[in-house]
DSSP file (Angstrom, degrees, kcal/mol; ACC not computed):
  #  RESIDUE AA STRUCTURE BP1 BP2  ACC     N-H-->O    O-->H-N    N-H-->O    O-->H-N    TCO  KAPPA ALPHA  PHI   PSI    X-CA   Y-CA   Z-CA
    1    1 A M              0   0    0      0, 0.0     2,-0.1     0, 0.0     0, 0.0   0.000 360.0 360.0 360.0 128.8   91.4  -71.5 -171.9
    2    2 A Y     >  -     0   0    0      1,-0.1     4,-2.4     4,-0.0     5,-0.2  -0.364 360.0-106.5 -79.5 164.8   88.0  -71.7 -170.3
    3    3 A R  H  > S+     0   0    0      1,-0.2     4,-2.5     2,-0.2     5,-0.2   0.897 120.0  49.9 -60.2 -43.3   87.4  -70.3 -166.9
    4    4 A Y  H  > S+     0   0    0      1,-0.2     4,-2.4     2,-0.2    -1,-0.2   0.869 111.1  50.4 -66.2 -34.3   87.1  -73.8 -165.2
    5    5 A Q  H  > S+     0   0    0      2,-0.2     4,-2.8     1,-0.2    -1,-0.2   0.894 109.9  50.9 -66.7 -39.6   90.4  -74.8 -166.9
    6    6 A H  H  X S+     0   0    0     -4,-2.4     4,-2.1     2,-0.2    -2,-0.2   0.924 112.2  46.2 -62.9 -44.7   92.0  -71.6 -165.6
    7    7 A E  H  X S+     0   0    0     -4,-2.5     4,-1.8     2,-0.2    -2,-0.2   0.907 113.8  48.6 -65.5 -41.7   90.7  -72.3 -162.0
    8    8 A K  H  X S+     0   0    0     -4,-2.4     4,-2.3     1,-0.2    -2,-0.2   0.922 112.6  47.5 -64.8 -43.9   91.9  -75.9 -162.2
    9    9 A W  H  X S+     0   0    0     -4,-2.8     4,-3.2     1,-0.2     5,-0.2   0.852 106.6  58.1 -67.4 -32.8   95.3  -75.0 -163.5
   10   10 A T  H  X S+     0   0    0     -4,-2.1     4,-1.5    -5,-0.2    -1,-0.2   0.925 109.9  44.2 -60.8 -44.0   95.6  -72.3 -160.8
   11   11 A R  H  X S+     0   0    0     -4,-1.8     4,-0.8     2,-0.2    -2,-0.2   0.920 115.5  48.3 -65.7 -42.5   95.1  -75.1 -158.1
   12   12 A T  H >X S+     0   0    0     -4,-2.3     3,-0.9     1,-0.2     4,-0.6   0.918 110.8  49.1 -64.5 -44.6   97.5  -77.4 -159.9
   13   13 A R  H >< S+     0   0    0     -4,-3.2     3,-0.7     1,-0.3    -1,-0.2   0.786 102.6  62.4 -70.9 -25.8  100.3  -74.9 -160.4
   14   14 A N  H 3< S+     0   0    0     -4,-1.5    -1,-0.3     1,-0.2    -2,-0.2   0.769  98.3  57.7 -66.8 -24.8  100.0  -73.9 -156.7
   15   15 A R  H << S-     0   0    0     -3,-0.9     4,-0.3    -4,-0.8    -1,-0.2   0.688 119.3-107.1 -78.9 -18.3  101.1  -77.4 -155.8
   16   16 A G    <X  -     0   0    0     -3,-0.7     4,-1.6    -4,-0.6    -1,-0.2  -0.026  11.4 -96.7 109.4 151.5  104.3  -77.0 -157.9
   17   17 A A  H  > S+     0   0    0      2,-0.2     4,-2.8     1,-0.2     5,-0.2   0.884 117.4  56.3 -68.4 -41.1  105.9  -78.0 -161.1
   18   18 A L  H  > S+     0   0    0      1,-0.2     4,-2.6     2,-0.2     5,-0.2   0.910 107.6  48.2 -61.5 -42.6  107.9  -80.9 -159.6
   19   19 A R  H  > S+     0   0    0     -4,-0.3     4,-2.8     2,-0.2     5,-0.3   0.919 112.1  50.1 -62.7 -43.5  104.7  -82.6 -158.2
   20   20 A F  H  X>S+     0   0    0     -4,-1.6     4,-2.7     1,-0.2     5,-0.8   0.938 112.5  46.6 -59.7 -48.2  103.0  -82.2 -161.6
   21   21 A V  I  X>S+     0   0    0     -4,-2.8     5,-2.0     3,-0.2     4,-1.1   0.908 115.2  45.9 -63.4 -42.8  105.9  -83.7 -163.5
   22   22 A I  I  <>S+     0   0    0     -4,-2.6     5,-2.8    -5,-0.2     6,-0.2   0.945 121.3  36.1 -67.1 -46.9  106.3  -86.6 -161.1
   23   23 A I  I  <>S+     0   0    0     -4,-2.8     5,-2.8    -5,-0.2     6,-0.2   0.975 130.4  27.6 -72.2 -54.3  102.6  -87.5 -160.9
   24   24 A H  I  <>S+     0   0    0     -4,-2.7     5,-0.5    -5,-0.3    -3,-0.2   0.869 131.9  32.7 -79.9 -37.2  101.5  -86.8 -164.5
   25   25 A G  I  <XS+     0   0    0     -4,-1.1     5,-2.9    -5,-0.8     4,-0.3   0.962 129.3  25.3 -83.5 -57.2  104.7  -87.4 -166.3
   26   26 A V  I   XS+     0   0    0     -5,-2.0     5,-3.0    46,-0.2     6,-0.3   0.967 131.2  29.4 -77.8 -54.6  106.6  -90.1 -164.4
   27   27 A L  I   XS+     0   0    0     -5,-2.8     5,-0.9     3,-0.2    -3,-0.2   0.973 127.1  35.4 -75.1 -54.6  103.8  -92.1 -162.6
   28   28 A L  I   <S+     0   0    0     -5,-2.8    -3,-0.2    -6,-0.2    -4,-0.2   0.873 136.7  16.3 -72.8 -35.8  100.8  -91.7 -164.8
   29   29 A W  I  ><S+     0   0    0     -5,-0.5     4,-2.5    -4,-0.3     5,-0.4   0.886 127.4  42.9 -99.7 -57.9  102.5  -91.8 -168.2
   30   30 A G  I  ><S+     0   0    0     -5,-2.9     4,-2.3     1,-0.2    -3,-0.2   0.932 120.3  36.5 -59.1 -55.0  106.1  -93.1 -167.8
   31   31 A C  I  ><S+     0   0    0     -5,-3.0     4,-2.6     2,-0.2     5,-0.2   0.896 118.7  49.4 -69.0 -40.4  105.5  -96.1 -165.4
   32   32 A S  H  ><S+     0   0    0     -5,-0.9     4,-2.4    -6,-0.3    -2,-0.2   0.934 115.6  42.6 -67.8 -43.7  102.1  -97.1 -166.9
   33   33 A V  H  X S+     0   0    0     -4,-2.5     4,-2.5     2,-0.2    -2,-0.2   0.894 114.7  51.9 -68.2 -39.2  103.4  -97.1 -170.5
   34   34 A G  H  X S+     0   0    0     -4,-2.3     4,-2.3    -5,-0.4    -2,-0.2   0.920 111.7  46.1 -61.3 -43.8  106.6  -98.8 -169.4
   35   35 A L  H  X S+     0   0    0     -4,-2.6     4,-2.6     2,-0.2    -2,-0.2   0.912 113.5  48.5 -66.2 -42.7  104.7 -101.5 -167.6
   36   36 A L  H  X S+     0   0    0     -4,-2.4     4,-2.5     2,-0.2     5,-0.2   0.896 111.1  51.2 -62.8 -39.6  102.3 -102.0 -170.5
   37   37 A S  H  X S+     0   0    0     -4,-2.5     4,-2.6     2,-0.2    -2,-0.2   0.912 110.9  48.3 -63.0 -43.2  105.3 -102.2 -172.9
   38   38 A W  H  X S+     0   0    0     -4,-2.3     4,-2.8     2,-0.2    -2,-0.2   0.913 111.5  49.8 -64.4 -42.5  106.9 -104.8 -170.7
   39   39 A L  H  X S+     0   0    0     -4,-2.6     4,-2.5     2,-0.2    -2,-0.2   0.921 113.1  46.1 -63.0 -43.9  103.7 -106.9 -170.5
   40   40 A L  H  X S+     0   0    0     -4,-2.5     4,-2.4     2,-0.2    -2,-0.2   0.926 114.1  48.0 -64.0 -44.4  103.3 -106.8 -174.3
   41   41 A N  H  X S+     0   0    0     -4,-2.6     4,-2.4     2,-0.2    -2,-0.2   0.903 111.8  50.3 -62.8 -41.8  106.9 -107.6 -174.9
   42   42 A S  H  X S+     0   0    0     -4,-2.8     4,-2.5     2,-0.2    -2,-0.2   0.919 110.3  50.0 -63.9 -43.9  106.7 -110.5 -172.4
   43   43 A F  H  X S+     0   0    0     -4,-2.5     4,-1.9     1,-0.2    -2,-0.2   0.924 112.2  47.0 -59.4 -45.0  103.6 -111.8 -174.1
   44   44 A L  H  X S+     0   0    0     -4,-2.4     4,-2.0     2,-0.2    -1,-0.2   0.867 110.3  53.1 -67.7 -36.1  105.2 -111.7 -177.5
   45   45 A E  H  X S+     0   0    0     -4,-2.4     4,-3.3     2,-0.2    -1,-0.2   0.922 109.2  48.8 -63.1 -43.8  108.4 -113.4 -176.1
   46   46 A F  H  < S+     0   0    0     -4,-2.5    -2,-0.2     1,-0.2    -1,-0.2   0.868 110.5  51.8 -64.7 -35.1  106.3 -116.2 -174.7
   47   47 A Q  H  < S+     0   0    0     -4,-1.9    -1,-0.2    -5,-0.2    -2,-0.2   0.899 116.7  39.4 -65.5 -39.3  104.5 -116.6 -178.1
   48   48 A Q  H  < S+     0   0    0     -4,-2.0    -2,-0.2     1,-0.3    -1,-0.2   0.900 135.9  12.7 -78.6 -41.9  107.9 -116.8 -179.9
   49   49 A D    ><  -     0   0    0     -4,-3.3     3,-1.9    -5,-0.2    -1,-0.3  -0.811  60.1-171.9-141.2  95.0  109.8 -118.9 -177.4
   50   50 A P  T 3  S+     0   0    0      0, 0.0    -4,-0.1     0, 0.0    -1,-0.1   0.652  83.7  66.8 -64.4 -13.9  107.7 -120.6 -174.6
   51   51 A S  T 3  S+     0   0    0      2,-0.1    -5,-0.1    -5,-0.0     2,-0.1   0.460  71.2 120.9 -86.9   1.4  110.9 -121.8 -172.8
   52   52 A V    <   -     0   0    0     -3,-1.9     2,-0.2    -7,-0.2    -3,-0.0  -0.395  61.3-128.4 -65.3 139.8  111.9 -118.2 -171.9
   53   53 A S     >  -     0   0    0      1,-0.1     4,-1.5    -2,-0.1     3,-0.3  -0.546   9.5-123.5 -93.0 157.1  112.2 -117.7 -168.2
   54   54 A W  H  > S+     0   0    0      1,-0.2     4,-3.1     2,-0.2     5,-0.2   0.847 110.9  61.0 -63.6 -34.9  110.6 -115.1 -166.0
   55   55 A S  H  > S+     0   0    0      1,-0.2     4,-1.3     2,-0.2    -1,-0.2   0.885 103.1  50.6 -63.8 -35.9  114.0 -114.0 -164.8
   56   56 A E  H  > S+     0   0    0     -3,-0.3     4,-0.6     1,-0.2    -1,-0.2   0.912 114.3  44.1 -63.9 -41.5  115.1 -113.1 -168.3
   57   57 A L  H >X S+     0   0    0     -4,-1.5     3,-0.9     1,-0.2     4,-0.7   0.880 109.6  55.5 -72.3 -36.8  111.9 -111.0 -168.8
   58   58 A L  H 3< S+     0   0    0     -4,-3.1     3,-0.4     1,-0.2    -1,-0.2   0.771  96.2  66.9 -68.0 -25.0  112.2 -109.4 -165.3
   59   59 A E  H 3X S+     0   0    0     -4,-1.3     4,-0.5     1,-0.2    -1,-0.2   0.834 100.6  50.5 -61.0 -31.2  115.7 -108.2 -166.2
   60   60 A M  H <X S+     0   0    0     -3,-0.9     4,-2.5    -4,-0.6    -1,-0.2   0.742  91.7  78.3 -80.2 -23.3  114.2 -105.9 -168.8
   61   61 A L  H  X S+     0   0    0     -4,-0.7     4,-2.8    -3,-0.4     5,-0.2   0.907  93.3  45.7 -58.2 -50.2  111.6 -104.3 -166.5
   62   62 A P  H  > S+     0   0    0      0, 0.0     4,-2.2     0, 0.0    -1,-0.2   0.862 113.2  52.1 -64.0 -31.8  113.8 -101.8 -164.7
   63   63 A I  H  X S+     0   0    0     -4,-0.5     4,-2.4     2,-0.2    -2,-0.2   0.941 112.8  43.9 -67.0 -46.9  115.4 -100.8 -167.9
   64   64 A L  H  X S+     0   0    0     -4,-2.5     4,-2.8     2,-0.2     5,-0.3   0.929 114.3  49.4 -63.5 -45.4  112.0 -100.1 -169.6
   65   65 A L  H  X S+     0   0    0     -4,-2.8     4,-2.0    -5,-0.2    -1,-0.2   0.896 112.0  49.6 -62.2 -39.4  110.7  -98.3 -166.5
   66   66 A G  H  X S+     0   0    0     -4,-2.2     4,-2.0    -5,-0.2    -1,-0.2   0.923 112.2  46.7 -64.2 -44.8  113.8  -96.2 -166.3
   67   67 A C  H  X S+     0   0    0     -4,-2.4     4,-2.1     1,-0.2    -2,-0.2   0.927 115.3  45.2 -64.8 -44.7  113.6  -95.2 -170.0
   68   68 A F  H  X S+     0   0    0     -4,-2.8     4,-2.2     2,-0.2    -1,-0.2   0.807 109.0  57.1 -71.2 -28.0  109.9  -94.4 -169.9
   69   69 A A  H  X S+     0   0    0     -4,-2.0     4,-2.2    -5,-0.3    -1,-0.2   0.911 106.8  48.7 -65.5 -41.7  110.4  -92.5 -166.6
   70   70 A V  H  X S+     0   0    0     -4,-2.0     4,-2.2     2,-0.2    -2,-0.2   0.923 112.0  49.3 -61.9 -43.0  112.9  -90.3 -168.4
   71   71 A G  H  X S+     0   0    0     -4,-2.1     4,-3.0     1,-0.2    -2,-0.2   0.870 109.2  53.2 -61.4 -36.5  110.3  -89.9 -171.2
   72   72 A G  H  X S+     0   0    0     -4,-2.2     4,-3.0     2,-0.2     5,-0.2   0.875 106.7  51.6 -66.5 -37.6  107.7  -89.0 -168.6
   73   73 A I  H  X S+     0   0    0     -4,-2.2     4,-2.2   -48,-0.2    -2,-0.2   0.936 114.0  43.6 -63.1 -45.6  110.0  -86.3 -167.1
   74   74 A L  H  X S+     0   0    0     -4,-2.2     4,-2.3     2,-0.2    -2,-0.2   0.937 117.6  44.9 -65.5 -46.1  110.4  -84.8 -170.5
   75   75 A G  H  X S+     0   0    0     -4,-3.0     4,-2.6     2,-0.2    -2,-0.2   0.892 113.8  49.3 -65.1 -40.4  106.7  -85.1 -171.4
   76   76 A G  H  X S+     0   0    0     -4,-3.0     4,-2.5     2,-0.2    -1,-0.2   0.877 111.4  49.4 -66.5 -37.9  105.5  -83.8 -168.1
   77   77 A T  H  X S+     0   0    0     -4,-2.2     4,-2.4    -5,-0.2    -2,-0.2   0.909 112.2  48.1 -66.3 -42.2  107.9  -80.8 -168.3
   78   78 A Y  H  X S+     0   0    0     -4,-2.3     4,-2.4     2,-0.2    -2,-0.2   0.930 112.9  48.2 -62.8 -45.1  106.6  -80.1 -171.8
   79   79 A T  H  X S+     0   0    0     -4,-2.6     4,-2.5     2,-0.2     5,-0.2   0.916 111.2  50.0 -62.7 -43.7  103.0  -80.4 -170.7
   80   80 A Y  H  X S+     0   0    0     -4,-2.5     4,-2.3     1,-0.2    -1,-0.2   0.924 112.0  48.1 -61.0 -44.4  103.5  -78.2 -167.7
   81   81 A S  H  X S+     0   0    0     -4,-2.4     4,-2.3     2,-0.2    -1,-0.2   0.890 110.8  51.3 -62.1 -40.3  105.2  -75.5 -169.8
   82   82 A N  H  X S+     0   0    0     -4,-2.4     4,-2.1     2,-0.2    -2,-0.2   0.916 111.2  47.0 -65.2 -43.5  102.4  -75.7 -172.4
   83   83 A Y  H  X S+     0   0    0     -4,-2.5     4,-2.6     2,-0.2    -1,-0.2   0.879 111.0  52.8 -65.1 -37.4   99.7  -75.2 -169.7
   84   84 A E  H  X S+     0   0    0     -4,-2.3     4,-2.8    -5,-0.2     5,-0.2   0.908 107.6  51.6 -63.7 -41.1  101.7  -72.3 -168.2
   85   85 A R  H  X S+     0   0    0     -4,-2.3     4,-2.0     1,-0.2    -2,-0.2   0.926 112.9  44.9 -61.4 -44.5  101.9  -70.7 -171.6
   86   86 A K  H  X S+     0   0    0     -4,-2.1     4,-2.2     2,-0.2    -2,-0.2   0.886 112.1  53.4 -65.8 -38.9   98.1  -71.0 -172.0
   87   87 A Y  H  X S+     0   0    0     -4,-2.6     4,-2.3     2,-0.2    -2,-0.2   0.935 111.0  44.4 -61.2 -48.5   97.6  -69.8 -168.4
   88   88 A Y  H  X S+     0   0    0     -4,-2.8     4,-2.5     2,-0.2    -1,-0.2   0.850 110.9  54.3 -68.9 -33.8   99.6  -66.6 -168.8
   89   89 A A  H  X S+     0   0    0     -4,-2.0     4,-2.0    -5,-0.2    -1,-0.2   0.911 110.8  46.8 -63.2 -41.1   98.0  -65.9 -172.2
   90   90 A H  H  X S+     0   0    0     -4,-2.2     4,-2.5     2,-0.2    -2,-0.2   0.891 110.5  52.7 -67.3 -39.0   94.6  -66.2 -170.5
   91   91 A E  H  X S+     0   0    0     -4,-2.3     4,-2.4     2,-0.2    -2,-0.2   0.919 110.0  48.2 -60.7 -44.3   95.9  -63.9 -167.6
   92   92 A R  H  X S+     0   0    0     -4,-2.5     4,-2.4     1,-0.2    -1,-0.2   0.892 111.1  50.9 -64.0 -39.3   97.0  -61.3 -170.2
   93   93 A E  H  X S+     0   0    0     -4,-2.0     4,-2.1     2,-0.2     6,-0.2   0.908 110.9  48.3 -65.3 -41.7   93.6  -61.5 -171.9
   94   94 A L  H  X>S+     0   0    0     -4,-2.5     5,-1.7     2,-0.2     4,-1.0   0.911 112.9  48.1 -63.8 -42.2   91.8  -61.0 -168.6
   95   95 A A  H  <5S+     0   0    0     -4,-2.4     3,-0.2     1,-0.2    -2,-0.2   0.888 111.5  50.4 -66.2 -38.6   94.0  -58.0 -167.7
   96   96 A K  H  <5S+     0   0    0     -4,-2.4    -1,-0.2     1,-0.2    -2,-0.2   0.886 114.5  43.4 -67.5 -37.8   93.5  -56.5 -171.2
   97   97 A N  H  <5S-     0   0    0     -4,-2.1    -1,-0.2    -5,-0.2    -2,-0.2   0.583 109.0-123.6 -83.9  -9.9   89.7  -56.9 -170.9
   98   98 A G  T  <5 +     0   0    0     -4,-1.0    -3,-0.2     1,-0.3     2,-0.2   0.659  58.9 149.9  77.2  14.9   89.6  -55.7 -167.3
   99   99 A D      < -     0   0    0     -5,-1.7     2,-0.4    -6,-0.2    -1,-0.3  -0.522  38.3-141.8 -79.6 148.2   87.9  -58.8 -166.2
  100  100 A S              0   0    0     -2,-0.2    -5,-0.0    -3,-0.1    -1,-0.0  -0.885 360.0 360.0-108.6 145.9   88.5  -60.1 -162.7
  101  101 A Q              0   0    0     -2,-0.4    -1,-0.1   -94,-0.0    -2,-0.0   0.443 360.0 360.0 -87.1 360.0   88.8  -63.7 -162.0
């Protein structure tokens, strides 16, 4: 971990794990990928059957967003844990070398 990464992660971790998971996992990954998946699926449905109604397609949107939000929670938690592991490894390295941040 570079010094600027360490400083950035220090600021991020001070804001809390829950905020990180919600913003980076659920909103930035889960909802965006869920929405893109729905748009792609809707486009392919219209290509296959032009008579499909919007109400049929909209029924699928909350299900996809919910599934991808759960995936975002899992992915965000994993990412947060991974950054924490790197952060503490860097902290141990700094302490061992006697460097101050």
